[in-house]
C-alpha positions in Angstrom: -71.8 29.2 -13.5 -69.6 31.8 -12.1 -66.1 30.6 -10.2 -65.1 32.7 -7.3 -62.4 34.8 -7.1 -61.4 32.8 -3.5 -61.4 29.5 -5.4 -59.3 31.1 -8.3 -56.8 32.1 -5.8 -56.5 29.0 -4.2 -56.0 27.1 -7.4 -53.4 29.3 -8.8 -51.5 29.0 -5.5 -51.9 25.7 -5.6 -50.3 25.3 -8.8 -47.6 27.6 -8.1 -46.8 26.0 -4.9 -47.0 22.2 -6.7 -44.5 23.8 -9.4 -42.2 25.4 -6.7 -41.9 22.4 -4.7 -40.8 20.2 -8.0 -38.4 23.1 -9.0 -37.0 23.2 -5.7 -36.5 19.6 -5.2 -34.7 19.0 -8.7 -32.3 22.2 -7.6 -31.6 20.4 -4.3 -31.0 17.0 -6.2 -28.6 18.9 -8.7 -26.7 20.9 -5.8 -26.2 17.7 -3.6 -25.8 14.9 -6.0 -28.5 12.8 -4.2 -31.9 11.7 -5.0 -33.4 12.3 -1.9 -32.5 13.7 2.0 -34.7 11.9 4.1 -35.8 8.4 4.2 -39.4 9.2 4.3 -38.9 10.5 0.5 -38.1 6.9 -0.8 -38.5 4.1 1.7 -37.6 1.1 -0.7 -34.1 3.1 -1.9 -33.3 3.9 1.5 -34.1 0.1 2.6 -31.9 -1.1 -0.2 -29.2 1.4 0.2 -28.7 0.2 4.2 -28.5 -3.3 3.2 -26.2 -2.6 0.5 -24.1 -0.1 3.1 -24.0 -3.1 5.5 -22.7 -5.8 3.1 -20.3 -3.2 1.7 -18.9 -2.4 5.3 -18.6 -6.3 5.7 -16.3 -6.6 2.8 -14.5 -3.5 3.5 -13.6 -5.3 6.8 -12.6 -8.6 5.0 -10.3 -6.3 2.6 -8.7 -4.7 5.8 -8.2 -8.3 7.3 -6.6 -9.3 3.8 -4.2 -6.5 3.9 -3.1 -7.1 7.3 -2.8 -10.6 6.6 -0.7 -9.9 3.3 1.7 -7.5 5.3 2.1 -10.4 8.0 2.7 -13.2 5.2 5.0 -10.5 3.4 7.1 -10.2 6.3 7.2 -13.8 7.1 8.6 -14.1 3.5 11.3 -11.7 4.0 12.4 -13.2 7.4 12.4 -16.6 5.6 14.3 -15.6 2.6 16.8 -13.9 4.8 17.3 -17.3 6.9 17.6 -19.4 3.6 20.1 -17.0 2.3 22.2 -17.4 5.4 21.9 -21.4 5.4 23.3 -21.2 1.8 26.3 -19.4 3.0 26.2 -21.9 5.9 26.6 -24.4 3.3 29.5 -22.9 1.6 31.3 -22.3 4.7 30.8 -26.1 5.5 32.0 -27.4 2.4 35.3 -25.0 2.9 35.3 -26.3 6.5 35.6 -29.9 5.7 38.8 -29.5 3.4 41.4 -31.0 5.2 43.8 -28.3 3.7 42.6 -25.4 5.9 44.9 -24.4 8.8 43.9 -23.5 12.0 43.9 -19.7 11.3 41.7 -20.3 8.5 39.3 -22.6 10.6 39.0 -20.1 13.2 38.1 -17.2 10.7 35.2 -19.8 8.9 34.2 -20.2 12.5 33.8 -16.8 12.9 31.7 -16.2 10.0 29.5 -18.9 11.1 28.9 -17.1 14.4 28.0 -14.1 12.2 25.5 -16.0 10.6 23.8 -16.8 13.7 23.5 -13.4 15.0 22.0 -12.6 11.6 19.5 -15.6 12.4 18.5 -14.0 15.4 17.8 -10.8 13.7 15.8 -12.3 11.1 13.9 -14.5 13.6 13.0 -11.0 15.3 11.4 -9.8 12.2 8.9 -7.3 12.7 5.8 -6.1 10.6 4.4 -2.8 9.6 2.9 -2.2 13.2 6.1 -3.0 14.8 5.0 -6.6 16.1 7.1 -9.7 16.2 5.8 -11.9 13.0 7.3 -15.0 14.5 6.2 -14.7 17.9 2.7 -16.1 17.9 0.1 -14.1 20.1 3.3 -12.7 22.3 3.8 -10.1 19.3 4.7 -7.3 21.6 7.6 -9.1 23.4 11.1 -10.1 21.7 10.8 -13.6 20.6 14.3 -15.0 20.4 17.3 -14.2 22.4 20.8 -16.0 22.1 23.5 -16.6 24.9 26.0 -19.0 25.5 25.4 -20.9 22.3 22.0 -21.3 23.0 18.8 -19.7 21.2 16.1 -19.3 23.4 12.1 -18.5 22.5 9.8 -16.3 24.4 6.6 -16.5 22.2 4.2 -19.0 21.8 3.1 -21.3 19.3 -0.5 -20.3 19.1 -2.3 -19.4 15.5 -3.3 -16.2 14.4 -6.0 -16.0 12.3 -8.0 -13.3 10.2 -11.5 -13.4 8.9 -11.4 -13.4 5.0 -14.9 -14.3 4.5 -18.0 -14.6 6.5 -16.8 -17.5 9.0 -13.7 -18.3 7.2 -10.6 -17.7 9.0 -7.0 -18.0 7.4 -4.0 -18.5 9.8 -1.5 -15.7 8.9 1.4 -17.0 11.2 3.4 -19.8 11.4 3.3 -21.7 14.6 6.0 -24.2 15.3 8.5 -22.1 13.2 10.3 -21.5 16.5 11.4 -25.1 16.5 13.0 -24.6 13.1 14.9 -21.5 13.9 16.2 -22.9 17.2 17.5 -26.0 15.4 18.9 -23.9 12.9 20.8 -22.0 15.8 22.1 -25.6 17.3 23.3 -26.8 13.8 25.0 -23.8 13.3 26.6 -23.7 16.9 27.5 -27.5 16.1 29.0 -26.4 12.8 31.0 -23.6 14.4 32.3 -26.1 16.6 33.1 -28.6 14.2 35.1 -26.1 12.0 37.1 -24.8 15.1 37.9 -28.4 15.8 38.7 -29.2 12.2 36.7 -32.2 12.3 36.3 -33.0 8.8 34.4 -36.0 9.2 31.8 -34.4 11.2 31.4 -31.7 8.9 31.1 -33.9 6.2 28.8 -36.5 7.6 26.5 -34.4 9.8 27.0 -30.5 9.2 26.3 -30.7 5.3 23.5 -33.1 5.8 21.9 -30.9 8.8 22.2 -28.0 6.6 20.4 -29.5 3.6 17.5 -30.7 5.7 17.3 -27.2 7.4 17.1 -25.5 4.0 14.4 -27.9 2.6 12.2 -26.9 5.7 12.8 -23.4 5.0 11.9 -23.9 1.5 8.6 -25.8 2.6 7.8 -23.0 5.0 8.2 -20.5 2.0 5.9 -22.4 -0.1 3.6 -22.4 2.3 3.7 -18.7 2.7 3.7 -18.4 -1.0 0.4 -20.5 -1.4 -1.3 -18.2 1.3 -0.2 -15.2 -0.6 -1.7 -16.3 -3.9 -4.7 -17.1 -1.9 -5.0 -13.7 -0.2 -4.5 -12.1 -3.8 -7.2 -14.0 -5.1 -9.8 -13.0 -2.2 -8.5 -9.5 -2.5 -9.6 -9.4 -5.9 -12.9 -10.8 -5.4 -13.5 -8.4 -2.4 -12.4 -5.6 -4.8 -15.0 -6.5 -7.5 -17.8 -7.1 -4.7 -17.1 -3.7 -2.9 -17.3 -2.0 -6.2 -20.6 -3.6 -7.0 -22.0 -2.7 -3.6 -20.8 1.0 -4.1 -22.6 1.1 -7.6 -25.7 -0.3 -6.2 -25.7 2.4 -3.1 -24.9 5.0 -5.9 -27.7 3.9 -8.1 -30.0 4.1 -5.0 -28.9 7.4 -3.5 -27.3 9.4 -6.3 -29.2 11.5 -9.1 -28.6 11.1 -12.7 -27.3 14.5 -13.3 -28.0 14.4 -17.0 -31.8 13.4 -16.4 -31.7 15.9 -13.3 -31.0 18.9 -15.6 -33.6 18.1 -18.1 -36.1 17.8 -15.2 -34.6 21.2 -13.9 -35.3 22.9 -17.2 -38.9 21.6 -17.3 -39.7 22.2 -13.5 -38.4 25.9 -14.1 -40.6 26.2 -17.3 -43.6 24.6 -15.4 -43.0 27.3 -12.6 -42.7 30.2 -14.8 -45.8 29.3 -16.6 -47.7 28.9 -13.4 -46.6 32.5 -12.3 -47.9 33.6 -15.5 -51.1 32.0 -15.6 -51.7 33.2 -12.0 -51.1 36.8 -13.1 -53.0 36.8 -15.7 -55.9 35.1 -14.0 -55.8 37.5 -11.0 -55.9 40.5 -13.6 -59.0 39.1 -15.3 -60.9 38.6 -12.1 -59.8 42.1 -10.8 -61.3 43.6 -14.2 -64.5 41.2 -14.0 -64.9 42.6 -10.1 -64.5 46.4 -11.5 -67.0 46.0 -14.3 
């Protein structure tokens, strides 16, 4: 049976086209680093990639929320530490003021130092975060929360809770609602201490001011412990999120990215197949032409 020249030509052309498509495809994969460019090339891998990207985006957002919470908590800790330190200094001043041996000038000097601590308290209570927000202002984070005038400390923020979503449906409070009461109480007690020192009221300093300062220091210590506990939770959640994000990134890479070592092998194979298809076609067409001439 004689095979027509047209049939041979179509066969050779088809073989060349198939080899060429495989050759060019692996070239694209190597140059782009991706297994496919369009969804129709691998619908299953595309679907799995979309799912993994969606989940990764969720955990990326959780991680962003945790970074914001860490910043908030870190600045809260810094403010509380400063206030704890000034209370320690106030305690030293109260002990000195409780001595019956100090004179009026020394008492006035101690009172001025207490007034300086009150100023530091207002500055620490108006602590700002990395975005310029006032840490202890509640939801009124763009408004200066604490001011002092005439021996009275006022609060212009609110007691609302600020929450960050750290897991799906799980929210963590990142501020300290009600802390304004503690701060204003500290200011009031320092004002009382200042007055007692100025009046050289040794009994009041010994019986009241020192006890007040101890109570306030305990409250600040408790708040710092609460912040520390939340910071530990944030670190734990962040480590878990990082692991999950890495897992999703690997899944996306497994679905999308080409294995370059394997791709180079296929490249060599497809190049060989393409060259062979061209040679076979060339030889076959020459034979067909000779048959025709005979």
